[in-house]
C-alpha positions in Angstrom: 23.1 39.3 6.6 26.1 37.1 5.7 24.8 34.4 8.1 21.4 34.4 6.5 23.0 34.2 3.0 25.2 31.3 4.1 22.2 29.4 5.6 20.2 29.9 2.5 23.0 28.5 0.3 23.4 25.6 2.7 19.7 24.8 2.6 19.6 25.2 -1.2 22.5 22.7 -1.6 21.0 20.3 0.8 17.6 20.4 -1.0 19.5 19.8 -4.3 21.3 16.8 -2.8 18.0 15.3 -1.6 16.4 15.9 -5.0 19.4 14.1 -6.7 19.1 11.2 -4.3 15.3 10.9 -5.1 15.6 11.3 -8.8 18.8 9.3 -9.5 17.3 5.8 -9.6 14.6 7.1 -12.0 17.0 9.0 -14.2 19.3 6.0 -14.5 16.4 4.0 -16.1 16.2 6.4 -19.0 19.6 5.7 -20.6 19.2 2.0 -19.8 16.1 1.9 -22.0 18.2 2.7 -25.0 20.8 -0.1 -24.5 21.6 -2.0 -27.6 22.4 -5.1 -25.7 19.8 -7.4 -24.3 20.6 -6.7 -20.7 19.8 -4.2 -17.9 23.2 -2.6 -17.7 24.4 0.9 -16.8 26.1 2.6 -18.6 24.4 1.3 -21.7 26.4 -0.1 -24.6 25.3 1.6 -27.8 22.0 3.2 -28.7 18.8 1.5 -29.9 15.1 2.0 -30.0 14.3 -1.7 -30.2 13.0 -2.0 -26.7 10.4 0.7 -27.2 9.5 -1.0 -30.4 9.2 -4.3 -28.5 6.8 -2.7 -26.0 4.5 -1.2 -28.7 4.5 -4.4 -30.8 4.3 -7.1 -28.2 0.7 -8.2 -27.5 1.5 -9.2 -23.9 2.8 -5.7 -23.0 -0.1 -3.9 -24.7 -2.7 -6.2 -23.1 -1.3 -5.7 -19.7 -1.2 -1.9 -20.2 -4.8 -1.9 -21.3 -5.8 -4.0 -18.3 -4.1 -1.7 -15.9 -5.6 1.4 -17.5 -9.1 -0.1 -17.5 -8.9 -1.3 -13.9 -7.3 2.0 -12.7 -10.0 4.1 -14.4 -12.9 2.1 -12.8 -11.1 2.1 -9.4 -10.6 5.9 -9.6 -14.3 6.5 -10.2 -15.5 4.1 -7.5 -12.9 5.1 -4.9 -13.5 8.8 -5.5 -17.2 8.4 -5.1 -17.0 6.2 -2.0 -14.1 8.1 -0.5 -15.8 11.5 -0.9 -18.9 10.2 0.8 -16.8 8.7 3.6 -15.0 12.0 4.0 -18.3 13.8 4.5 -19.4 11.3 7.1 -16.1 11.5 9.0 -15.7 15.3 9.0 -19.4 15.9 10.0 -19.7 13.2 12.7 -18.9 13.8 16.3 -15.3 14.1 17.2 -14.8 10.6 18.8 -17.0 8.9 16.2 -15.3 10.7 13.3 -11.8 9.8 14.7 -12.8 6.1 15.1 -14.3 6.0 11.6 -11.2 7.6 10.1 -8.9 5.1 11.8 -11.0 2.2 10.5 -11.1 3.6 6.9 -7.4 4.2 6.6 -6.6 0.7 7.8 -5.7 -0.6 4.3 -3.0 2.1 4.1 -1.5 1.0 7.5 -1.7 -2.8 7.3 1.3 -4.4 5.5 0.5 -5.1 1.9 1.4 -8.8 2.2 -1.1 -9.3 5.0 -3.8 -7.7 3.0 -2.9 -9.7 -0.1 -3.1 -13.0 1.8 -6.5 -12.1 3.2 -7.9 -11.0 -0.1 -6.5 -14.1 -1.8 -8.2 -16.3 0.8 -11.5 -14.6 0.3 -11.3 -14.6 -3.5 -10.6 -18.4 -3.5 -14.0 -19.0 -2.0 -15.8 -16.5 -4.2 -14.1 -17.3 -7.5 -12.7 -13.7 -8.0 -9.1 -14.7 -8.5 -7.9 -13.6 -11.9 -11.0 -11.6 -12.7 -11.4 -7.9 -13.6 -14.0 -7.5 -10.8 -11.5 -9.0 -8.3 -8.9 -6.5 -9.2 -11.4 -3.6 -9.1 -12.7 -4.5 -5.6 -9.2 -5.1 -4.2 -7.7 -1.9 -5.6 -10.8 0.2 -4.6 -10.3 -0.9 -1.0 -6.6 0.2 -1.2 -7.4 3.5 -2.9 -10.3 4.8 -0.7 -8.0 5.9 2.1 -6.1 8.3 -0.2 -9.3 9.8 -1.4 -10.6 10.1 2.2 -7.5 12.0 3.3 -7.4 14.3 0.3 -11.1 15.2 0.5 -11.1 15.5 4.3 -8.3 18.1 4.0 -10.5 20.2 1.7 -13.6 19.8 4.0 -11.6 20.8 7.1 -11.1 24.3 5.6 -14.5 24.5 4.0 -16.8 27.2 5.5 -20.1 25.5 6.1 -21.8 28.9 6.5 -21.8 29.1 2.7 -24.1 26.0 2.6 -26.3 27.6 5.2 -26.5 30.8 3.2 -27.4 28.9 0.0 -30.1 26.9 1.9 -31.6 30.1 3.4 -32.1 31.3 -0.2 -34.2 28.3 -1.0 -31.6 25.9 -2.5 -32.2 22.2 -1.9 -29.5 19.9 -0.4 -28.5 18.5 -3.8 -28.4 22.0 -5.4 -26.3 23.3 -2.5 -23.9 20.4 -2.9 -23.7 20.8 -6.7 -23.3 24.6 -6.8 -21.5 25.4 -3.6 -19.8 22.5 -1.8 -18.5 20.5 -4.8 -16.8 23.4 -6.6 -15.0 24.4 -3.5 -13.7 21.0 -2.5 -13.1 20.0 -6.2 -9.3 20.3 -5.9 -9.3 17.7 -3.1 -11.6 15.4 -5.0 -9.4 15.6 -8.1 -6.3 15.0 -6.0 -8.0 12.0 -4.5 -9.0 10.7 -7.9 -5.5 11.0 -9.2 -4.0 9.2 -6.2 -6.6 6.5 -6.6 -5.7 6.0 -10.2 -2.0 5.9 -9.5 -2.5 3.5 -6.5 -4.4 1.0 -8.7 -2.1 1.4 -11.8 1.1 1.0 -9.8 -0.1 -1.8 -7.3 1.9 -5.0 -7.4 1.7 -6.9 -4.1 -2.0 -7.8 -4.1 -1.9 -8.1 -7.9 0.7 -10.9 -7.7 -1.6 -12.9 -5.4 -4.8 -12.5 -7.5 -3.5 -12.5 -11.0 -3.9 -15.3 -13.6 -2.2 -16.2 -16.9 -5.2 -14.6 -18.7 -5.3 -11.3 -16.8 -2.1 -9.5 -15.9 -1.6 -5.9 -15.0 1.4 -3.9 -16.2 3.3 -4.1 -12.8 2.8 -7.9 -12.9 4.0 -8.0 -16.5 7.1 -6.0 -15.5 7.8 -8.3 -12.6 7.4 -11.4 -14.8 9.6 -9.9 -17.5 12.4 -9.1 -15.0 12.3 -12.6 -13.6 12.1 -14.3 -17.0 13.9 -12.1 -19.6 15.6 -9.2 -17.9 15.8 -7.2 -21.1 15.6 -3.4 -21.3 12.0 -3.4 -22.3 11.1 -2.9 -18.6 13.4 0.2 -18.6 11.5 1.5 -21.7 8.2 1.0 -19.9 9.6 2.7 -16.8 10.7 5.7 -18.9 7.3 6.0 -20.6 5.6 5.9 -17.2 8.0 8.5 -15.8 7.4 10.9 -18.7 3.6 10.4 -18.5 3.6 11.1 -14.7 5.8 14.1 -15.1 3.5 15.5 -17.8 0.5 15.1 -15.5 2.3 16.7 -12.6 3.5 19.7 -14.7 0.0 20.1 -16.2 -1.5 20.1 -12.8 0.9 22.7 -11.5 0.3 25.0 -14.5 -3.4 24.7 -14.1 -3.1 25.5 -10.4 -0.9 28.5 -11.1 -3.3 29.8 -13.7 -6.2 29.5 -11.3 -4.2 31.3 -8.6 -3.6 34.2 -10.9 -7.3 34.5 -11.9 
């Protein structure tokens, strides 16, 4: 009994230490965003809201935020649709064929980002897609599809196909079966994939640096440019806002999941 208690305390302390190591870099950004001096320094000297005001009043920051949000929204829709269809094809194909297709489709997740960025940039130079909204959407959709594929495939692996057979035997067509039986049961995987696709696009920086232009910048590119040019705490303010928004989404998702579990 004492041994079990000691092991639980040890594991609890170890998990707490790991959590601190993971969160420390993010939590340090929050006080830095209130620094009264024009420098990224910790601990901050004084307290000021000026860097949040700079973010919400600077047209460059607001435009880059709008660009990232628009691109990520379109990417989430496209990647979720294509990734879900690909997941159906992979899970319902023969074992060898499905495995080969899965390996091909997750290639963008495995190949180093710089290699992909160079290839995409070379293709975009010939097609005139460098610095265009369509170019960002195509590139980020390619990067986001593997995350949707994995999330939806996980839901389909535990999906009981006898439910589809039962619905079809009662006269339901394929589209009706998908809409009323399949989709509601795999919806958590689809929503998870959509969220991952959105975050992948919103947070992507490597490919964006290659295909950006002075007239179209995403928020990560603007952050990188600001650090290399100004290095003021505005980037810390942006990081804090993104951290709070992400935390809100995660907590809301957990609460919704807990409520569904109770019902």
